[in-house]
N, C-alpha and C positions, 0 to 999 in steps of 0.2 A: 342580871348580875354578871359582870365580866370578871373571870378569875385571872386571866392572864392575857396580855397582848404584847406583841413584839414583832421583830423582823419576820418571823415565820407566820404571824397572823393567828396565833392560837387564841381560842376563846371558848368560853362556856356561857351561854346565854339562856335565861329562862324563856321558854317558848310559850308556855301557858301556866296557869296556876298549878297544874298537876304534872308538868313535863319539863325536862331540862335537856338541852342539846349541847354537844361539844363538836368542834370542828377545827381543821387545820388546812392551810393552803398547800397546793402541790406546785412545784416549780419545774420548768423545762430546762433544756441545755443552755439557754441564754439567761437563766435566772428569772424569767418572766412567769407570772402566775399561769398555770396550765389547767388548773381545776382545784378541787377540794374534796376532802373526805369528812364525813360527819357521822354521828350516832346520836340518837335521842332515846330517852328512857323515862319511865314514870319517876317523878322526883322522890316518891316514897321508897323507892328501891335504891336510891343513890346516896349512901352515907358519905361523909367527908373522905373516908378511906377509899371507897369505891370511886368517888369523883377524882381523886388524885391518880388512881390507877388508870381510869379511862383516859384522862388527859395525857398521862405519860405514854400509854399505848398508842393513842392517836398521833401524838407528836412523833413517836418512833416510826409508826407506819408511814406518816407523811414524809418523813426524812428518807426512808427507804425507797418509797415510790419515786420521790424527787431524784434520788441518786440514780435509780433505774432509767429515769427520763433524761439523764445526763446533766443534772444540775450540779454546778461546781460546789465544793464544800463551802459552807458559810461559817463565819466566825460567830460565836455565841454572843448574844447581846445581854445575856443575864450577868448580873453582878454577883460576885461571891458574897455570901452572907457573912456578916461580921461574927467572929467567934468570941 
């Protein structure tokens, strides 16, 4: 199952029947992929709320690490939700 995909490469993919993993790419000063961070957990411990929190924290962490690697700011590719 893919939760999210975009310019930053966010994703959440089922690893096995009883595990789920989340990851995000890291970018260097030229905007090239320099690595990735990820976390995996037993699916029984990852509710929808925990899933959203993990994805948000991984995205924030990847953005901060990329910033420290000199990655220029990127424009968000997310579209605003209709109200």
